[in-house]
DSSP file (Angstrom, degrees, kcal/mol; ACC not computed):
  #  RESIDUE AA STRUCTURE BP1 BP2  ACC     N-H-->O    O-->H-N    N-H-->O    O-->H-N    TCO  KAPPA ALPHA  PHI   PSI    X-CA   Y-CA   Z-CA
    1    1 A X              0   0    0      0, 0.0     2,-0.4     0, 0.0    27,-0.2   0.000 360.0 360.0 360.0 149.5    0.0    0.0    0.0
    2    2 A X        -     0   0    0     96,-0.1     2,-0.4    24,-0.1    24,-0.1  -0.989 360.0-149.0-128.1 137.3    1.2    3.6   -0.7
    3    3 A X        -     0   0    0     -2,-0.4    22,-2.6    22,-0.1     2,-0.4  -0.856  14.8-157.3-103.3 138.9    0.3    6.8    1.0
    4    4 A X  E     -A   24   0A   0    112,-0.4   114,-0.5    -2,-0.4     2,-0.4  -0.938  11.3-174.7-124.1 136.9    0.2   10.0   -0.9
    5    5 A X  E     -A   23   0A   0     18,-2.3    18,-2.8    -2,-0.4     2,-0.2  -0.960  12.7-154.2-136.1 118.9    0.5   13.6    0.2
    6    6 A X  E     +A   22   0A   0     -2,-0.4     2,-0.3    16,-0.2    16,-0.2  -0.513  17.9 167.2 -82.6 152.8    0.1   16.6   -2.1
    7    7 A X  E     +A   21   0A   0     14,-2.3    14,-2.6    -2,-0.2   113,-0.1  -0.975  41.0  65.2-154.2 167.9    1.6   20.0   -1.7
    8    8 A X        +     0   0    0     -2,-0.3    11,-0.3     1,-0.3    14,-0.1   0.443  60.6 134.6  99.0   0.9    2.1   23.2   -3.7
    9    9 A X        +     0   0    0     12,-0.1     2,-0.3     9,-0.1    -1,-0.3  -0.275  22.5 123.0 -73.7 169.4   -1.3   24.4   -4.3
   10   10 A X  E     -d  122   0B   0    111,-0.8   113,-2.8   110,-0.1     2,-0.5  -0.987  59.7 -53.7 167.2-164.9   -2.3   28.0   -3.8
   11   11 A X  E     +d  123   0B   0     -2,-0.3     2,-0.3   111,-0.2   113,-0.2  -0.897  53.4 165.7-108.0 127.8   -3.8   31.2   -5.3
   12   12 A X  E     -d  124   0B   0    111,-2.7   113,-2.4    -2,-0.5     2,-0.2  -0.970  34.3-110.7-140.2 154.9   -2.2   32.5   -8.5
   13   13 A X  E >   -d  125   0B   0     -2,-0.3     3,-2.2   111,-0.2    73,-0.2  -0.526  50.9 -80.4 -83.9 153.8   -3.2   35.0  -11.2
   14   14 A X  T 3  S+     0   0    0    111,-2.5    73,-0.2     1,-0.3    -1,-0.1  -0.216 120.5  29.2 -51.2 137.8   -4.2   33.9  -14.7
   15   15 A X  T 3  S+     0   0    0     71,-3.9    70,-0.5     1,-0.3    -1,-0.3   0.356  99.8 117.3  87.9  -7.3   -1.1   33.3  -16.8
   16   16 A X    <   -     0   0    0     -3,-2.2    70,-2.4    70,-0.3     2,-0.3  -0.136  56.6-122.9 -82.9-178.7    0.9   32.3  -13.7
   17   17 A X        +     0   0    0     67,-0.2     2,-0.3    68,-0.2    67,-0.2  -0.926  20.5 179.3-128.5 152.2    2.6   29.0  -12.8
   18   18 A X  E     - B   0  83A   0     65,-2.2    65,-3.3    -2,-0.3     2,-0.5  -0.982  17.1-145.4-144.8 154.0    2.4   26.6   -9.9
   19   19 A X  E     - B   0  82A   0     -2,-0.3     2,-0.3   -11,-0.3    63,-0.2  -0.976  14.3-160.0-125.2 118.0    4.3   23.3   -9.3
   20   20 A X  E     - B   0  81A   0     61,-2.7    61,-2.0    -2,-0.5     2,-0.4  -0.681   7.4-165.3 -88.4 144.2    2.4   20.6   -7.5
   21   21 A X  E     -AB   7  80A   0    -14,-2.6   -14,-2.3    -2,-0.3     2,-0.4  -0.993   8.9-161.3-133.6 147.4    4.3   17.8   -5.7
   22   22 A X  E     -AB   6  79A   0     57,-2.6    57,-1.7    -2,-0.4     2,-0.4  -0.991   7.3-158.0-125.9 123.6    3.1   14.5   -4.4
   23   23 A X  E     -AB   5  78A   0    -18,-2.8   -18,-2.3    -2,-0.4     2,-0.4  -0.860  11.7-160.1-100.1 132.5    5.2   12.5   -1.8
   24   24 A X  E     -A    4   0A   0     53,-2.4   -20,-0.2    -2,-0.4     2,-0.2  -0.909   5.1-145.2-118.7 139.8    4.6    8.8   -1.6
   25   25 A X        +     0   0    0    -22,-2.6     3,-0.1    -2,-0.4   -22,-0.1  -0.553  54.5  62.5 -93.1 165.0    5.4    6.5    1.2
   26   26 A X  S    S-     0   0    0     -2,-0.2     3,-0.5   -24,-0.1    -2,-0.1  -0.093  79.8 -98.3 100.5 156.7    6.5    2.9    0.8
   27   27 A X  S    S+     0   0    0      1,-0.2     3,-0.3     2,-0.1    -1,-0.1   0.510 110.7  62.0 -92.6  -7.5    9.4    1.1   -0.8
   28   28 A X    >   +     0   0    0      1,-0.2     3,-2.4   -27,-0.2    -1,-0.2   0.032  56.7 124.6-108.4  26.6    7.7    0.2   -4.0
   29   29 A X  G >  S+     0   0    0     -3,-0.5     3,-2.2     1,-0.3    -1,-0.2   0.881  72.8  59.6 -55.3 -39.6    7.0    3.7   -5.4
   30   30 A X  G 3  S+     0   0    0      1,-0.3    -1,-0.3    -3,-0.3    -2,-0.1   0.647  96.3  62.6 -68.6 -11.6    8.9    2.7   -8.7
   31   31 A X  G <  S+     0   0    0     -3,-2.4    70,-2.5     2,-0.1     2,-0.4   0.350  94.8  86.4 -89.7   5.5    6.3   -0.1   -9.2
   32   32 A X  E <   -E  100   0B   0     -3,-2.2     2,-0.3    68,-0.3    68,-0.3  -0.868  67.0-143.7-114.2 137.4    3.5    2.4   -9.5
   33   33 A X  E     -E   99   0B   0     66,-2.9    66,-2.1    -2,-0.4     2,-0.3  -0.723  29.1-145.7 -84.2 150.9    2.1    4.5  -12.3
   34   34 A X  E     -EF  98  51B   0     17,-2.3    17,-2.8    -2,-0.3     2,-0.3  -0.910  16.8-175.1-124.0 146.6    1.0    7.9  -11.1
   35   35 A X  E     -EF  97  50B   0     62,-2.3    62,-2.6    -2,-0.3     2,-0.4  -0.954  17.1-146.2-138.5 154.6   -1.7   10.2  -12.1
   36   36 A X  E     +EF  96  49B   0     13,-3.2    12,-2.4    -2,-0.3    13,-1.7  -0.985  24.1 174.9-121.1 135.6   -3.0   13.7  -11.3
   37   37 A X  E     -EF  95  47B   0     58,-2.6    58,-3.6    -2,-0.4     2,-0.3  -0.887  10.9-156.5-128.1 160.9   -6.7   14.4  -11.3
   38   38 A X  E     -EF  94  46B   0      8,-2.7     8,-3.5    -2,-0.3     2,-0.4  -0.976   7.3-162.2-138.8 159.5   -8.8   17.4  -10.5
   39   39 A X  E     -E   93   0B   0     54,-2.2    54,-1.8    -2,-0.3     2,-0.2  -0.911   8.7-160.1-141.0 115.2  -12.3   18.2   -9.4
   40   40 A X    >   -     0   0    0      4,-0.4     3,-2.4    -2,-0.4    52,-0.1  -0.596  45.0 -77.3 -87.6 153.6  -13.8   21.7   -9.6
   41   41 A X  T 3  S+     0   0    0      1,-0.3    -1,-0.1    -2,-0.2     3,-0.1  -0.214 118.3   6.5 -53.9 131.0  -16.9   22.7   -7.5
   42   42 A X  T 3  S+     0   0    0      1,-0.2     2,-0.3    -3,-0.1    -1,-0.3   0.516 114.2  97.8  76.3   4.7  -20.0   21.1   -9.0
   43   43 A X  S <  S-     0   0    0     -3,-2.4    -1,-0.2     1,-0.0     2,-0.1  -0.838  76.4-100.5-122.4 159.3  -18.1   19.1  -11.6
   44   44 A X        -     0   0    0     -2,-0.3    -4,-0.4     1,-0.1    -6,-0.1  -0.415  46.1 -90.6 -74.6 156.3  -17.0   15.6  -11.8
   45   45 A X        -     0   0    0     -6,-0.2     2,-0.3    -2,-0.1    -6,-0.2  -0.340  50.6-164.2 -63.3 140.8  -13.4   14.6  -11.1
   46   46 A X  E     -F   38   0B   0     -8,-3.5    -8,-2.7    -3,-0.1     2,-0.1  -0.953  22.0-104.4-132.0 155.1  -11.4   14.6  -14.4
   47   47 A X  E     +F   37   0B   0     -2,-0.3   -10,-0.2   -10,-0.2     3,-0.1  -0.460  34.8 170.6 -71.5 141.9   -8.0   13.2  -15.6
   48   48 A X  E     -     0   0B   0    -12,-2.4    13,-2.7     1,-0.4     2,-0.3   0.688  57.8 -26.8-113.8 -59.1   -5.2   15.7  -15.8
   49   49 A X  E     -FG  36  60B   0    -13,-1.7   -13,-3.2    11,-0.2    -1,-0.4  -0.988  50.4-163.6-159.7 156.2   -1.9   13.8  -16.5
   50   50 A X  E     -FG  35  59B   0      9,-2.5     9,-2.3    -2,-0.3     2,-0.4  -0.977   1.9-162.5-146.0 161.0   -0.4   10.5  -15.9
   51   51 A X  E     -FG  34  58B   0    -17,-2.8   -17,-2.3    -2,-0.3     7,-0.2  -0.998  23.1-119.4-146.6 136.9    3.1    8.9  -16.0
   52   52 A X    >   -     0   0    0      5,-2.6     3,-1.7    -2,-0.4    52,-0.1  -0.160  42.7 -90.9 -72.1 172.5    4.3    5.3  -16.2
   53   53 A X  T 3  S+     0   0    0     50,-0.5   -21,-0.2    48,-0.3    -1,-0.1   0.722 126.2  34.0 -63.3 -24.6    6.3    3.7  -13.5
   54   54 A X  T 3  S-     0   0    0    -23,-0.1    -1,-0.3    50,-0.1    18,-0.1   0.243 111.3-111.9-112.3   8.9    9.7    4.5  -15.1
   55   55 A X  S <  S+     0   0    0     -3,-1.7    -2,-0.1     2,-0.2    17,-0.1   0.483  83.5 123.1  76.8  -1.3    8.7    7.9  -16.6
   56   56 A X  S    S+     0   0    0      1,-0.1     2,-0.4    -5,-0.1    -1,-0.1   0.724  70.7  38.9 -74.0 -19.4    9.0    6.5  -20.0
   57   57 A X        +     0   0    0      2,-0.0    -5,-2.6    47,-0.0     2,-0.4  -0.994  65.1 178.2-133.0 129.9    5.4    7.4  -21.0
   58   58 A X  E     -G   51   0B   0     -2,-0.4     2,-0.3    -7,-0.2    -7,-0.2  -0.961   5.6-169.0-129.0 150.9    3.3   10.4  -20.1
   59   59 A X  E     -G   50   0B   0     -9,-2.3    -9,-2.5    -2,-0.4     2,-0.3  -0.991   2.3-171.6-137.9 147.6   -0.2   11.4  -21.0
   60   60 A X  E     -G   49   0B   0     -2,-0.3   -11,-0.2   -11,-0.2     5,-0.1  -0.992  30.4-104.8-138.8 145.4   -2.0   14.7  -20.5
   61   61 A X    >>  -     0   0    0    -13,-2.7     3,-1.5    -2,-0.3     4,-1.2  -0.284  35.3-115.7 -59.6 150.9   -5.6   15.8  -21.0
   62   62 A X  T 34 S+     0   0    0      1,-0.3     3,-0.4     2,-0.2    -1,-0.1   0.863 114.1  62.1 -55.5 -35.6   -6.3   17.9  -24.1
   63   63 A X  T 34 S+     0   0    0      1,-0.2    -1,-0.3     3,-0.0   -15,-0.0   0.682 114.5  30.6 -69.1 -16.4   -7.2   20.8  -21.9
   64   64 A X  T X> S+     0   0    0     -3,-1.5     4,-2.5   -16,-0.2     3,-2.4   0.446  83.9 126.7-118.2  -3.8   -3.8   20.9  -20.3
   65   65 A X  T 3< S+     0   0    0     -4,-1.2     4,-0.1    -3,-0.4    -3,-0.0  -0.269  80.8  18.7 -61.5 139.3   -1.5   19.7  -23.1
   66   66 A X  T 34 S+     0   0    0      2,-0.4    -1,-0.3     1,-0.1     3,-0.1   0.333 127.2  56.1  84.9  -9.6    1.3   22.2  -23.8
   67   67 A X  T <4 S+     0   0    0     -3,-2.4    17,-1.6     1,-0.3     2,-0.3   0.702  99.8  52.1-119.7 -38.4    0.8   23.9  -20.4
   68   68 A X  E  <  -C   83   0A   0     -4,-2.5    -2,-0.4    15,-0.2     2,-0.4  -0.813  60.0-168.8-108.4 142.1    1.1   21.1  -17.8
   69   69 A X  E     -C   82   0A   0     13,-2.2    13,-2.9    -2,-0.3     2,-0.4  -0.993   7.6-154.6-133.0 128.4    3.9   18.7  -17.4
   70   70 A X  E     +C   81   0A   0     -2,-0.4     2,-0.3    11,-0.2    11,-0.2  -0.810  22.5 163.0-102.5 141.7    4.0   15.6  -15.3
   71   71 A X  E     -C   80   0A   0      9,-2.1     9,-2.6    -2,-0.4     2,-0.3  -0.928  16.8-155.6-146.3 164.9    7.4   14.2  -14.0
   72   72 A X  E     -C   79   0A   0     -2,-0.3     2,-0.4     7,-0.2     7,-0.2  -0.989  12.2-155.0-147.1 157.7    8.6   11.8  -11.3
   73   73 A X  E >>> -C   78   0A   0      5,-2.9     5,-1.7    -2,-0.3     3,-1.5  -0.859   7.2-171.4-128.2  97.4   11.7   11.0   -9.3
   74   74 A X  T 345S+     0   0    0     -2,-0.4   -44,-0.2     1,-0.3     3,-0.1   0.792  85.4  59.2 -66.0 -27.2   11.8    7.4   -8.2
   75   75 A X  T 345S+     0   0    0      1,-0.2    -1,-0.3    -3,-0.1   -46,-0.0   0.780 115.3  35.0 -67.7 -25.1   14.8    8.1   -5.9
   76   76 A X  T <45S-     0   0    0     -3,-1.5    -2,-0.2     2,-0.2    -1,-0.2   0.411 105.7-126.0-107.8  -3.8   12.8   10.6   -4.0
   77   77 A X  T  <5 +     0   0    0     -4,-0.9   -53,-2.4     1,-0.2     2,-0.3   0.897  67.3 125.7  57.3  42.9    9.4    8.9   -4.2
   78   78 A X  E   < -BC  23  73A   0     -5,-1.7    -5,-2.9   -55,-0.2     2,-0.4  -0.955  44.9-164.2-134.0 154.9    7.8   12.0   -5.7
   79   79 A X  E     -BC  22  72A   0    -57,-1.7   -57,-2.6    -2,-0.3     2,-0.3  -0.983  16.7-161.8-128.0 142.9    5.8   13.0   -8.7
   80   80 A X  E     -BC  21  71A   0     -9,-2.6    -9,-2.1    -2,-0.4     2,-0.4  -0.895  14.7-153.8-128.0 155.7    5.3   16.6   -9.7
   81   81 A X  E     -BC  20  70A   0    -61,-2.0   -61,-2.7    -2,-0.3     2,-0.6  -0.950  11.9-158.2-126.0 108.9    2.9   18.5  -11.9
   82   82 A X  E     -BC  19  69A   0    -13,-2.9   -13,-2.2    -2,-0.4     2,-0.6  -0.783  11.8-166.0 -86.6 122.2    4.3   21.7  -13.4
   83   83 A X  E     +BC  18  68A   0    -65,-3.3   -65,-2.2    -2,-0.6     2,-0.3  -0.946  10.7 174.0-115.8 116.4    1.5   24.0  -14.3
   84   84 A X        +     0   0    0    -17,-1.6   -67,-0.2    -2,-0.6   -68,-0.2  -0.771  60.0  21.7-118.4 165.5    2.1   27.0  -16.6
   85   85 A X  S    S-     0   0    0    -70,-0.5    -1,-0.2    -2,-0.3   -68,-0.2   0.878  83.3-163.4  44.0  50.3   -0.2   29.5  -18.2
   86   86 A X        -     0   0    0    -70,-2.4   -71,-3.9    -3,-0.2   -70,-0.3  -0.295   6.8-162.1 -62.4 142.2   -2.8   28.8  -15.7
   87   87 A X    >   -     0   0    0    -73,-0.2     3,-2.5    -3,-0.1     4,-0.3  -0.837  34.6-104.7-121.9 161.8   -6.3   29.9  -16.4
   88   88 A X  G >  S+     0   0    0      1,-0.3     3,-1.7    -2,-0.3    36,-0.3   0.817 118.1  64.1 -60.2 -29.1   -9.4   30.4  -14.1
   89   89 A X  G 3  S+     0   0    0      1,-0.3    -1,-0.3   -49,-0.0   -49,-0.1   0.623  90.1  68.4 -70.7  -8.1  -10.9   27.1  -15.5
   90   90 A X  G <  S+     0   0    0     -3,-2.5    -1,-0.3     2,-0.0    -2,-0.2   0.545  70.9 120.9 -79.1  -7.4   -7.9   25.3  -13.9
   91   91 A X    <   +     0   0    0     -3,-1.7     2,-0.3    -4,-0.3    32,-0.2  -0.376  41.3 109.8 -61.2 126.1   -9.3   26.1  -10.5
   92   92 A X  E    S- H   0 122B   0     30,-2.2    30,-2.5   -52,-0.1     2,-0.5  -0.961  75.8 -83.7 179.2 169.6   -9.9   22.9   -8.7
   93   93 A X  E     -EH  39 121B   0    -54,-1.8   -54,-2.2    -2,-0.3     2,-0.5  -0.884  49.5-145.9 -92.1 124.2   -8.8   20.6   -6.0
   94   94 A X  E     -EH  38 120B   0     26,-3.1    26,-1.9    -2,-0.5     2,-0.4  -0.815  13.3-162.7 -99.9 131.1   -5.9   18.5   -7.5
   95   95 A X  E     -E   37   0B   0    -58,-3.6   -58,-2.6    -2,-0.5     2,-0.4  -0.909  11.4-145.8-117.7 137.3   -5.4   14.9   -6.5
   96   96 A X  E     -E   36   0B   0     -2,-0.4    21,-2.4   -60,-0.2     2,-0.3  -0.789  24.7-174.4 -95.1 143.4   -2.4   12.6   -6.8
   97   97 A X  E     -EI  35 116B   0    -62,-2.6   -62,-2.3    -2,-0.4     2,-0.3  -0.955   9.1-160.6-138.9 158.9   -3.2    9.0   -7.4
   98   98 A X  E     +EI  34 115B   0     17,-1.9    17,-1.8    -2,-0.3    16,-0.6  -0.980   8.3 178.8-140.2 148.1   -1.2    5.7   -7.7
   99   99 A X  E     -E   33   0B   0    -66,-2.1   -66,-2.9    -2,-0.3     2,-0.6  -0.990  39.0-107.2-146.7 142.9   -1.7    2.2   -9.1
  100  100 A X  E     +E   32   0B   0     -2,-0.3     2,-0.3   -68,-0.3   -68,-0.3  -0.609  60.7 143.4 -71.1 119.2    0.6   -0.7   -9.2
  101  101 A X        +     0   0    0    -70,-2.5   -48,-0.3    -2,-0.6    -2,-0.1  -0.882  37.0 176.6-161.7 125.8    1.7   -1.0  -12.8
  102  102 A X        +     0   0    0     -2,-0.3     2,-0.1   -50,-0.1   -70,-0.1   0.105  59.5 111.2-111.2  19.6    4.9   -1.9  -14.6
  103  103 A X  S    S-     0   0    0      2,-0.2   -50,-0.5     1,-0.1    -2,-0.1  -0.282  80.5-112.7 -86.0 171.2    3.1   -1.6  -17.9
  104  104 A X  S    S+     0   0    0    -52,-0.1     2,-0.6    -2,-0.1   -52,-0.2   0.813 100.9  67.9 -78.3 -29.3    3.7    1.1  -20.6
  105  105 A X        -     0   0    0      1,-0.1    -2,-0.2   -54,-0.1   -72,-0.1  -0.826  64.4-163.9 -97.0 123.7    0.3    2.7  -20.1
  106  106 A X        -     0   0    0     -2,-0.6   -55,-0.1     1,-0.1    -1,-0.1   0.648  43.4-109.0 -83.2 -13.9   -0.3    4.4  -16.8
  107  107 A X        -     0   0    0      1,-0.1    -1,-0.1   -57,-0.1   -56,-0.1   0.239  20.6-150.4  96.2 136.5   -4.1    4.6  -16.9
  108  108 A X        +     0   0    0    -73,-0.1     2,-0.4   -58,-0.1   -61,-0.2   0.355  67.0  89.5-123.6   5.4   -6.2    7.7  -17.5
  109  109 A X  S >  S-     0   0    0      1,-0.1     3,-1.8   -63,-0.1     4,-0.3  -0.848  73.4-133.4-106.1 139.0   -9.4    6.8  -15.6
  110  110 A X  G >  S+     0   0    0     -2,-0.4     3,-1.8     1,-0.3    -1,-0.1   0.854 107.8  62.3 -58.1 -34.6   -9.9    7.6  -11.9
  111  111 A X  G 3  S+     0   0    0      1,-0.3    -1,-0.3     3,-0.0    -4,-0.0   0.667  91.9  66.8 -68.3 -15.8  -11.2    3.9  -11.5
  112  112 A X  G <  S+     0   0    0     -3,-1.8     2,-0.5     1,-0.1    -1,-0.3   0.685  93.1  70.7 -75.0 -14.9   -7.7    2.7  -12.6
  113  113 A X    <   +     0   0    0     -3,-1.8   -14,-0.2    -4,-0.3    -1,-0.1  -0.893  50.7 177.8-114.4 119.1   -6.2    4.1   -9.4
  114  114 A X        +     0   0    0    -16,-0.6     2,-0.5    -2,-0.5   -15,-0.2   0.671  68.8  69.0 -90.5 -18.4   -6.9    2.6   -5.9
  115  115 A X  E     +I   98   0B   0    -17,-1.8   -17,-1.9  -112,-0.0     2,-0.3  -0.883  61.7 174.7-111.3 132.5   -4.6    5.0   -4.0
  116  116 A X  E     -I   97   0B   0     -2,-0.5  -112,-0.4   -19,-0.2   -19,-0.2  -0.963  23.5-136.4-135.7 144.0   -5.4    8.7   -3.5
  117  117 A X        -     0   0    0    -21,-2.4  -112,-0.2    -2,-0.3     3,-0.1  -0.302  36.5-104.9 -84.8-178.9   -4.0   11.7   -1.7
  118  118 A X        -     0   0    0   -114,-0.5  -113,-0.1     1,-0.1   -23,-0.1   0.598  62.4-118.0 -86.6  -8.7   -6.2   14.2    0.2
  119  119 A X        -     0   0    0    -23,-0.1     2,-0.4     1,-0.1   -24,-0.2   0.121  14.8-121.6  93.4 152.6   -5.9   16.9   -2.5
  120  120 A X  E     - H   0  94B   0    -26,-1.9   -26,-3.1  -113,-0.1     2,-0.3  -1.000  25.3-120.8-135.3 135.4   -4.5   20.4   -2.8
  121  121 A X  E     - H   0  93B   0     -2,-0.4  -111,-0.8   -28,-0.2     2,-0.5  -0.554  23.7-172.4 -83.2 136.1   -6.5   23.4   -3.8
  122  122 A X  E     -dH  10  92B   0    -30,-2.5   -30,-2.2    -2,-0.3     2,-0.5  -0.995   5.1-175.6-126.3 125.7   -5.4   25.5   -6.8
  123  123 A X  E     -d   11   0B   0   -113,-2.8  -111,-2.7    -2,-0.5     2,-0.5  -0.989   6.9-165.4-125.0 130.9   -7.2   28.7   -7.4
  124  124 A X  E     -d   12   0B   0     -2,-0.5     2,-0.3   -36,-0.3  -111,-0.2  -0.972   9.4-153.5-117.2 118.6   -6.6   30.9  -10.4
  125  125 A X  E      d   13   0B   0   -113,-2.4  -111,-2.5    -2,-0.5   -37,-0.1  -0.645 360.0 360.0 -91.9 147.5   -7.9   34.4  -10.4
  126  126 A X              0   0    0     -2,-0.3    -1,-0.1  -113,-0.2  -113,-0.1   0.480 360.0 360.0 -92.5 360.0   -8.7   36.3  -13.6
């Protein structure tokens, strides 16, 4: 089992940047694919980005492609989401998620991931 703790959220003006980080406990972090999801008030949770166990494959939602980048450091048990050119519609609680997977595809559905962090709030003002 892995426990996840997100950090780095906050308030930023439109056009600004934030870097979210997710710290994972456990000795098998490198056996996990990782994902970032978000949920805005009154909306369903949606996929943001995902990365395979070794960082060899990454995926991003169309809405964030070219602006958000996911990365991981298996030596430090962390996964990051660099968010640039933030817009008010990016406002949401952002969640880190993990699933055991040594495959090439990390998974882009929330149901693929059994382990979740508590979330971190990102607010983008216009």
